[in-house]
N, C-alpha and C positions, 0 to 999 in steps of 0.2 A: 715716246708717247706717255703723256700724263696719266697717273692712275687715276682710275674712276670715271674717266672720260669715256664717250661713246663716239664712235666713227662710223662712217658711211663711204663706201666707194662711189663715185659719181661717174667715172669713166674707167673702163678697164679692156684693153686690147693688147694686141702685140706690139702697138706703136705708142700708145698712151696709158698712163696710170694715175688716177687722182682719187685721193681720200681727203674728206673734210670732215669737221667736226659735226656731229648730229644736231647741234643746237644752231638754230637759224641766226645769221648775222654774226657767228664767231669767226674771227679771222684765221683760226688755225687750219693749215692744209699742207699736203705734201702732193707734189706734181712731178712725174717722172717720164721720160721719153724714152723709148726701146732703142737700143743700140743695133744697128743693122747687122745682120749675119750672126747674131748671138741670142741668147735668151735672157740677157741683162738688160738692166734699166740705168739711166743716168738722171740723177736728180735735176730738175730744172728749177723748181722754185720750192721752198720750205719756209713756212711761217710756223715757227716753233711756240708761240705764245697764243695761249687761250684768252678770248676776251668775254668769254661767257663765264657765269657763275659756276662755282662747284656744286651748288645745290640743284642743278638743273639735270639730275639723273633721273631716268624713267625706272620704274618698278622693274622691269625686266631687261636687264643689261644686255645689250645687243653682241657684246665681245664674250659673253658669257656661253661658250659652247660646250658640247658634251665632254670634251677632253680634259678640260681644266677642272671642272667640278668631279669628272669621273676619276681622275687621278686622286683627289680628295678622299672619294669615296673608297678607292683601292687602299689607301692608307689605313682608313677606319676598320674595313674588312679584313685586311692582312692579319691584324692581332687576333681577330674572332672569327674563324671561318662558320661558326654556328649561329652568327647574330643575324637575326632578321631585321635589315635595316629598311625600314618603311620610308617611302617616298616623302610623306609629310615630315618626318624626322630629318631627312636629308635636306629638305628646304629650310627648316628651322635652323639646323647646324650651320649650313653654309650662310644664310642671312646672318646669323650671330656672328660667325668667325671673319666673314669678309664684308667690306663695305657695299655690297650689292644685293639685289634681291633677284632671285631666280624664281621662274614660275614652277608650278606642278610638273608641266610637261618638259621643261629642261632638266629638272631633277630625275624624272622617269628616264630620259634618254641617257643622262649621265650615269644613273645606276645600270643601266643595260650594256652601256659601253665597259664599265667598271667590271660587270660580271663576264663579259667576253674576255677582257683582257686576264682575269683571274682563272677562268675556267676553260676556256676555249670554246669553240663550236661543238654542236651535238655531233657533227660528223667526226671532229677531233676525237672525241670520247669513243665513238664505236671503232676507230682504228687502232686505239689503244687497248681495246677489250682483249684480243689474243694474247697480247704480253702480259697483261694483267693476270688472264686465267692461267698462263704457263707458270708465272711465277707463284700463284696461289697452290697450284698442284706440286710445285717444287719444294715449298716451305710447309705444306701440310701433307704429309703422307697420306695415302689412302683417298684423297680428294678426287672426285670426279667432275669434270667440266665438259661441257658440249655448247657450241655455237651452231645455230641452224640460221641458213640464210635462204631466199627464194631462188629461182631460176635466173633472176636479175641480179644477184649477189647483193639483194636487199636484207637487211637484218629482220629476223622474225622473232626469235627468242634465244636466251641464253639459259643453261641448266648448270646449276652448282650444287654439290653435295659434299660438304666438307668431311674430310676423313674421319673426324671424331665421331660424327653422326652416322656413318656409313658402316653397315655390318656386311661382312663377306658372305654370311649366309643368305642374305636377301638377293644377292645376285647371281648365286649359282644354280 
């Protein structure tokens, strides 16, 4: 597929798959037929030459989903975890680095995807909390920790008192 071009699926089923260029009257297209008893497709027709102009790009590129710009954002954030990477900055950076324009909404979704890949979900964080507290106590003598959950085993709060701030006189 040619760089910078946009495509749309005109037919998609188990039997047929067809993709054409987004520009009206462009001859580029791929047509495939499903192979019976498999999930594979066989190419029936491929017209690999665009007859449209390269300047026919729309401002919001259809093939720019959250994963592609998301991986760009991951690369930026991996070097600097403390960076606050605002969506407007993401739009500016991606639009200047790549020959596409992405919208604010596309950049926001890409940022959410990148943060999920880097940090995991909130639920993941809570499952790691007991191990974190165990290691905190192990590495900091005198540290006191407690996790409280409700009857449904849902998190309510965590208490941490680092050993250096705990006096044994206060707890006796």
